[in-house]
C-alpha positions, 0 to 999 in steps of 0.5 A: 512488427511481429506479432503472435497470440498465444494459445495460453497453454502448457504454462497454464498447467503450472500455474493451475498445478499448485492451486494457490488461493489468495492470501492476505487480500480482500478490501475491509472496513474500518476495524478497532485496533485496541486491546478491549476487542481483538488486541492486534492485527492478525491474531487470533485466526490464520494468516492472511485470511480473508475478513469480511468487511466490518463496520466502524466500532465504537470510540475506543476511548470509551472502552477499556481492556481486560487488563485495565478493568481487573484489579487483582494479578490473577485476573489479569492473567486469566484475561491475557489481553494481546499486546502484539500488532502485526501485519505484512507491510504495504508501499501501496497508494493507489488509494490516495491518488485514486481518492484525489481523482474521485474528490477532483471529479466531484464525488466522495470516493466509496469508503471501501476504497479508502485505506488510510496506510496508502494515504500516510504512504504517498507522503515524504516522511524524513525517515533517517536512512539505514546505511546498508540494504535493510531498513531503518526503524523510526519510532515516535509520536505525539498527543493530538489534543491537550486534554486527551489521554490518546497519542499518536505513535508512528512507526516509520520503516525506510531502506536505502535510497537507490544508487546509480540506475547503473548499479541495480541488476537488469531488469525483465519487465512484461508490460500488460495493457488493457486495450478494452472499450473502456480504456478508450476515454481520455486518461486511459489507454492514451496515458498507458501508452505516453507512460510506456513511451516514457519507460522505453526511454529510461530503461537501459540497454541491458533490460528486457521488455515483453508487451501483452495486451487484453481485451476480449482475449489476450494477444502477446505483441512483442516476446521478450527483447532486449531494448539495445537496437530495438527501442524503435520497435518497442516504440512501434508496439506501444504505438500500435495499441487501439482499444478494442472491446471487453476487459478480460483480466483473466486472460492478460494476466494469465497471458502475462505470466506465461511471457513472464515465465519463458523470458525469465532471466536469471540474475535479472530483476523479473516483474509483470507491470499490469496497466488498466483500470482493472474493471474485469467484465469477461472470463473469470473476473474473480479475484480469487480464480485469477490469482490461482495463475500466478501463484507458481510463477511467483513461488518458483521464478521470483516474479513479481507484480506492479499494478498502474491504475487508471480511469475515473472508473477504476477496479481498486481492490480487485488490482489491489489483491492482484498485487499483493498475492504477485509480491508487488504494490500499486500506484495510481496515475491520473495525468503526464505528470503522474506517469512521469513520477511512476515510470521515471522518478520513481522507476528504480524503486519499482524495478528493483527489491531491497526486500522480500517478505517483509513484516512488522511486530509492534509489542506495547508494553502492558505496563504503559499501555491501556489500549491501541488501536492500528490506523489501517493495515486490514487486509494487511494482517499477519497472525502473531505466531507467523511473524518469523515464519518466513513461508508466510508472505510479507510485504515486498519493498524497493530502494528509497521507499518508506513504510508508515505504521500509525497507532491511536495509543492510550496511556495507563495514568501516570505511566512512564517508560518504555511504550512499544518495540517494534521490529521488522523482519525481511528476507534479502532478495537474492539470498533469501537470509532472513534479518531484523531490526528494532526500534521503540519508543518511550512515554516522554517522546510522544507527550508532546502537542502534535499540533504545536512542535511536533516534527511537521513531517510526523504532522502531516502523517497525521493529517493524511490519516485523519483525512483517509479515517473521515472519509471511510466514516471512521471514529478516530478520538481526537479526530479535527473537521476537514476545514479544521485539516485542510488549514492545517495542509494550508500551513504545513505545505507552506513550512515544508514547501511541498507541493504534494502536501499543497495537493492534499489540502486541495484534496480535503478542501474538496471533501469539505465543499462535497460534504457540506454541499449534501448536507451532512456534518463531517464525523470526528469534529472538534468534540473527539478532541482539542487542537493544541 
């Protein structure tokens, strides 16, 4: 089989010329999104600017916003609290997958690797799908405690499910595979090879693939090659991969994008797929320096990056930042079952796009809402004024995807009427035409009891969000104990007949045992609110 090691020149100049640095990335801690402290996701700062990790804030119920304290109109006007929440859409799920792997190994995940939105987006939501190629906007909610004045508000966005695989555009996929020494452990390179072998069988004859490997240096194992008549050649290239030494992620990403540019197919979905434990230890190990190399490929050629994480030790932050900048998403696989789910069952959503640079903006009504907090999305914030600026990076969403944003909302006493209006804006992947869709929710629609009568999928969403917030030491009002969450998850698994909810219950039970074994009391117990 033909092999060639490329010198990584020529196209490198193209990537470096733009000098584009990372935007919209960086792992942050728990941030209180109330109108008392900062008001919204992203307001008051440049779009996508990096924020230092923040310590968990005080319980929102202990604070009041400026408008709530002011009694006269002049004071309210001068305080001018921000009632907008704006963020880039995110369909990543790697944080939840890696947390499950870590808990299965008998350890709690590091707080910085826990992103609640990725826990929530790992589960089916049951949203109504749009008839066209845009989004449906679904808004609902419930009260987690009978005596609580806080409610959970769920903003759900959904795209139309994938059509027959033959209807999608052809794909030009560049696989960048980590073959460093750390990938020799079971469940890493072996799993990557299995995944790619499955994928080679599932792709169409008119799809194309190339293969780049990296350890201390990067090597092109297979230039862009049509599958028709070449499947044996592709499988041979995959099987010949063997672990080497160090991990030069920068070299792999750089050469992968060079291959993707050289093999670019007009009218096709051009994507780089990075399979790695993302533990960079050679060459550029800083995400910003690596990301400088891919900015122009995204802008000029529309090449997106899909990250697949593997390994018990996993560079979660680096992988997420790379895919955020590369207009893609991340997932995590720990076994062959998950690999098949990603590369076979979800393949259309990973190859095709329904929307580019998608953003959401939720406007809360100041007459009914006293405080609110967006749960998660800390590193996907967008300045409110940039919502309709289509040059500002958003998120990429494929067919059949759902995106959920969950808010803790405190209503004003006796409030009645509109609570929030949610708007999603996105660009058509082919024409770059901007579109918007809107939905809203009233006070009566979020006043029911979460644990007694609310839609089962809303309850699953709440369990996943509370679980994530507890793991990272958060302070959401109304958070049940881990034991209570596990019990809720078990009941929901039975009522929904959903094996993924059963696995959620197992993960919560594992976390509870680990916490109790260490003598720690899980935060956010019954003192935060009764179960209805």
